[in-house]
N, C-alpha and C positions, 0 to 999 in steps of 0.2 A: 735604621734611621734614613730618612730621605736625604738625598744630597744633590746638588746641582752638578750636572755633567760639565766637566772642565773643557771638553773638546769644542770650544766655541767656534773654531774656525770651520767646522763641518756643518754648522747650522746656519740657516738663513737669519737675517736681521729680524729681531722681534720674536724670536723663539728660543725656548730653553727646554731641556729635558729634565724631568723630575724622576730620578731613579729611586726605587723603593726596595725596602728590605723584606717586604711581604706582598703577595699579589693584592692589587686593588682593582675591583671591577667598577668602572665608572658608571655603567648603567645601573648596577645594583645600588650604588651609593646614591644616585639621583632618585631612585625609586624608594629609598629608605623611609622617607616621610614627605610631607607636602611642601617643603621649603622651595622646591624648584618652581612652583607655581606663583611664588611671590616676587614682585618687582624688587630689584632689577635683574632677575635671573632670566635666562633663555636656555632652552634645551632643544636641540635639533636631533630628534631620534634617528632621522634618515642618515645623517652624517656622523652621529655620535659625538656631537660637539656641545659642550657645556660652556656658557659664557655669562659674564656678569659685568655690569657697568660699575666702575670704581672711580673714586676721586683720590688722587695721590698728589699732595701738594696743591698747586693751583690748577692742575689739569684733570680733566675727566676723559676717560678712555675705556676701552673694553679689554678685558682679560678673558681668554678662552682656553679650554682644555680638551684634549682628545686622547683616547687610548692608543698607545703605540704598540704595547705588548703587555702581558699580565703584570710586569713589574716596572713598566716605564709609561709615564704620562707626558705628552707634549703640551707645553704651555706657550701660548702666543699672545701677543698684545697689539693693540692699535691705539694711537693717541698719546702714548708715553715714549719718552726717550730711553735709550739704553741705560742711562744712569739709574733708572727706576727698577732695573731688572731684579735686584735682590728683594726689594719690597714686593714686586709682582709675584715672584716665585713663592715667597713666604705666604702671601694671601692665598694663592692657588693651592699650596700645600695644606693650608688650614681647611679648605673646602672638604678635603677627603681624609682629614686626620692622618696625613702621610707619615708622621712620626710615631704613630701608635703601634705597639707590638701586641698582637692578639693572642700570643701563646698562653698566657694565664687565663684568658677568657675561655679559650677552647677547653682547657683542662677543667675549669669550673663548671662548664655547661654540658659536658659530654654525657652526664647522667640523665638529666631531666629534659634536655633539648638536643638529643643525639642527632636527630634528622636536621634540625635547624642549624646546628653549629657547623654542618658541612658547608653552609653558605660562606662561612668565614674563610675556609680553605680556598674557596672559589674566588674570594676577593670581596665578599660582602662584610657586613658587620659594622660599617661606618655610616654615621648619619651625616647627610650633607649639611655643612656649616657655612655661615656667612663669612665674608672677608674679615670681619672683626667680631669680637665678643659683643660689642654694643649693638651691632645689627641683629645678632641672634637674640639679645635681651629684649630689645624693643619689639621685635616680631613675636616673641613669646608672649609678652604682655598683650599684644594685639590678638592673641588666640583666646584670651580669657573671657568667658561668658558672652560668646558671640558665635555666629555661624561662620563657616569657612569662607563663604562669600564676603562676609563682613571683614574678616582678616585680610582677604585679598584687596578689598577696596581701601582699607587703611594703609596697607603697605604701598599701594600704588599712589595714594595721595601724598604720603610722606616723601616718596621719591620725586614726584612731580614738584612738590612745594611743601616743605622748604629745601628739599634735596637738590633741586635744579637738574634732575636727571640721574643722580646717583643717590645712594642711601645717605641721609643727612648725618653730618658730624654732630657730636654731642652739643657743642655750643650753638650750632644752627637750630637744633630742636628747642633749646632753651630760649634763644632769641625769638623764635617764631611765636612762642608764648602759649600759655594755657588756653586762652580764649580761641585763638585760631586753630590750635590742635583739636579742641573740642568741637568747634563749629565747622571749619573748612575741611580738616583732615578726618573728621567724624570719629575721633577717638572717644568721645563722650566722657564717661567717668574715668577712663584711663589717662586722660590728659594731665591732671594734677599728679598722678602716680609717676608717669614717665618724666615729668619735669623735676619733681622732687628727687626721684631716684637718680636721674642723670646728674643733678647738682651734687648729690651726696657722693656718688662714685667718683666724680672729678675731684671733689674736695678731699676725699679719703685717699686719692692717688691710686685707686684700683683700676681705673681706666685712664688712658691718656687722651690728648686732644683729638687723635685720629680714631678713637674708639677701641684701640687694642687693650686687652685686659691682662691683669696679672692673675693667672689662673689659680695660683696657690693661695691668693687672698680672697678670691671669689668663691669661698666655700658655701655649703648649704646654709650654715648658721648666719653668715654675713648676708646672704641674699634674702632670707626670710626676715632679717632685721630691717630691710628696706620697707618703708611705709607702702602698704598696698600689695606687697609681694607675698603670695601664699606658698604652701608646700608644693602645689602643682607647678607653678612657674619656676620656683627654685630648682626642683628636681629636673625639669626640662632643660633649663640652662646648664645645669651640671652635667646632664647626659651629653650635651653638645661639647663639653669639655672632657669627654671620655670617663666621666664618673657614672658608672652604670648601677650603683648600689640601690637606687630607688626607681620605681616605676612612676612616671608622672601621671597620676590618676586624675582623669577628668571624665566628663559625661560620655565621651567617645569610648574610653577604655572600659567604663562600667557597662555600657551597652554591648560592646564587643565580647567581653567575658561572659556576660549573661546569655547572649544570643548564640554565640559560637561554641561556648564551652560549658554552659549551664552552671556557672559559678560566679562568685563575686571577687573583687580585688583582694580582700583580706584572706579569703580561703586559698585563692590562687597563690598568693605570696607565701603563706604559711606552709603550703605543701611543697614549696620549692626553696625553702630556706637554705638548703645546702649550696645553692648557686651563689650565695653570699654577695660579694661586691659586683657580680655580673648579672644579677637577676633582671635588671632593666634591659640589658642587652638581649638576654634570652627572650624576653617578651617582644622586643622589636623585631628580632629574627622570626619569631612566630608569626607576627603580623605581616612581615615581608613575604614569607612563604605562602601564606593564605591569600593575601590581597592581590599579589601579582602573579600567583599561581606558578611560582618558580618550580620547575621540575626537579625531581630527585636526581642526584648525581650518579 
């Protein structure tokens, strides 16, 4: 379990140490999927610094993270006071799923994904997550039936307006309204989906005003019960909550399995049923190793 280092007197103002129970490789986490290319993320590969613009209370500032050693990440911030430290560290911990213990995943995947599961021991296996569930949810909806460049444009538009530089809070998106989401932010058919889903999640109490979610209530059945949310979007959101039991199958997954492995999703999944609750993670590790040409250990 990640915990905040208590030796505050040895750290400069605006920095905290996130100490981890298992190695986390920040570079592999950033490379886990395309989230880092969506506003308001920044990744400086030269310095190994990941940063994200956040709104906490009435302030907007930047939270940054760097690798200190395999089991320690340094979290720093600008624009927030020391009083916000607990919230800042919690958000940064969420980015890398700092509290997730991969032991069960390693055991489940060692048969069918023996090479790929070595990446977990190295510090991989985590998908980069937003500062809140709500950010991940809206960005997931923005990937449905569009190009990646379209997703990037939608995310940038939401951050610029209505977000005012940070990802918008749920009520900000609702207040912005379906018409402007459709026309100005270019969400198109997604506009009524995100407005109604946001209202429903707030009314049901599964997200709060800041967009933080109650993971145990945001299960797959609940998500597919939201109007306009299908199996792909629900599975993708659940994967960002460390539920790897489903592969979020979209056109990219279909094309990848066909072109790289000569198979289809149903056949791929059936052949690896023994992976059980971690099949989705096995598939993501496979993609990571292939796409980013991660060398064998």
